[in-house]
C-alpha positions, 0 to 999 in steps of 0.5 A: 522845698516846702516846710512839710517836705523839708521835715519829711526829708529830715525825718528820713535822714534821722531814720526810725530811731530818730522818731523822738527827735524834733525835726524842726530843731534837727533841721536848724542844727543842720543849718548851724553846721553849715554856718559855723566851723567845727567847735564854734563855742559861741554857736554851741552856747547859743544852741544849747541855751536858746535852742537851734531854731530860735538861736538861728532865727536871732542870728538871721535877724541880726545879720539882716538888720538895717541899722549899723549894729544889729546886735542889740536885740540879739544881746538882749535876747541872750541875756534874757535866756541866760546865755553865759556872758550876756549879763555883761553887755560891754564884754559880750557885745564884741563877742557877738559882733565877731561871731556875726561877722564870721557867720554872715558870709555863709547865711543862705549859702547852703540849703538844708535839704541839699545838705541832707540829700548829699549825705543820703547819697553816700549812705550817711545817717544824720545824728543829733543829740537825743537820737539813738546812736548819738555818742553821748561822750561828745557831750563832754566837750560842752559848747565845743561839742558837734552840732550834728554828726554824719555816720556811715556805719555797719552797726552802732554797737556800743563798746569800750573804746580806745583812741589810738593816734600817732605820727603819719611818718611812723617808724617800723617800731612804731607800727609794731607797737601800734599793732600790738596795742591795737590787737590787745585792745581788740581781743579785750573787747574794745572798739578802736578810734582813730583819724583815718590818716596815714601812719599810725592811724592806718595801722590801728584801723587795719589791725582792728579790721583784721581782728574783727573789732569795730573801728571808727574813723573820724573825718576832718571834712564831710562824710563824702570826703574820703581823705587821704586818697591813698586810704580810700579802700581802708576807709571803705573797709572801716565803714563796712566793719565799724563807722565813719563819722564827720561833723562838717556838712557833706562836700566840706573839704579837709583843712589844717584847722578842721584836722585840729578840730577833729582831734577833739572828737577822737579824744571825746569818743575814746575812753582812753587815748594812747599816743604811739609816736609823735614828733614835737608838733604832731597832731597826735599831741593835740588829741592828747591835750584834748583827752587830758582836758576831758579827764580821759586817761592818756598813755604814751609809748616810749621810743629811742631818745634819738628818735624824732618820732618819739619826742612828743611822747617823751615830753608827754610823760616827762611833763606828767600829761601821760602815763608810760605804756609798760605793757601793751594791755595798759591802754585797753585796761584803762579804757575798759575801766573808764579811768586810770588803773588804781594807783596810777597818777601820771595820766591826764586828769590825775591832778597834774598841772597841764602845762604846755609842751615845750618847743612851740615857743621857738616859733616866732609867729607863735611868740607874736600871737602869745604876746598879743593875747591879753587878759581878756579873750580876743578874736582873730581880728583883735590878735592880728591888730595887736600883733601886726600879722595878717589874719591868715598868719594869725590863724596858722599861729593860733592853730599851732599854739593850740596844737602845743597847748599854749592857747585855747579857744573859748566862747569869748575868743582866744586866751592863753592856755 
């Protein structure tokens, strides 16, 4: 495909409302989305400072360099442009090398034209920053913000939004609570954000659809990956009444890591987040953690103290990371206000220390990666070397540690939260 043909394809994918967007930069962002995993902070920083096209060119040049270390010119260009951290080459060099090692195997693997065609085949529209329809709230994620988004939607109406998340294996009481909170929020004029999963997510989407309210499902894979299979009909109904959103290229399969990365988008899209039920290691806690980091109001629904499905909610409240839901309208009121109700000080973002949830320290592999992490940010490889674990074990342990709020990923690598 010629350069002119590709730009025409990009313009068509952006639609008429994307006329003000540079198609060259948009195409480069699509290429970046194929090159990286969601939330890659190094990629996000490079694209923000250098621009998607220039950053991609420097990466290709560095990866194709014949010398043993082709990062020298790359680092110099980053320092000249003011990329965060590049002023200290000794610290920045291992970050760049680790990033290039991650990206090199994917160079040339995906064609931008093919990616866009796959999205258009399922009726998805390409969104990039600056285009009409891009949800500006995701920009609050900084370098972890998505590079592109794919959307299958009936409309793009902007409304206050409430993220409703919780356990996949919910109880009857949990389903009833989720239904009442969602119905109340819908009646108040809120859109409902969730992840399209079994359990509480599905309840929230179904109630929103029944109430005639817009609802958004954020997918962990590509926009053409309707997962889980049992919710295909539900997700199609979501697309007809609200929207499906995905940041990974079409064809990308959901994985454990991508589910965790997806949660940051749910948190960013919601003006407030409510956790209805959550076990000790529920992914909903990961969403609550992201919402707290973004300064969004976080609520948790109490349950029976003997219920394992409520342990996570109780810990959120006990540790001052969420406000107790006293009335079903509480989360909707916070979403409509864009902040916690006056006088509420227990929600995330209210100046409370964001301590990690208890319980993860019982996992021996999480303990090993925590012990391996030093004062400086470290790559997966460095953690594996120091811990004596395989890369796969390190990836799982870091994902679990992030889920529990014990570790976080920065542009320089992994650090203790």
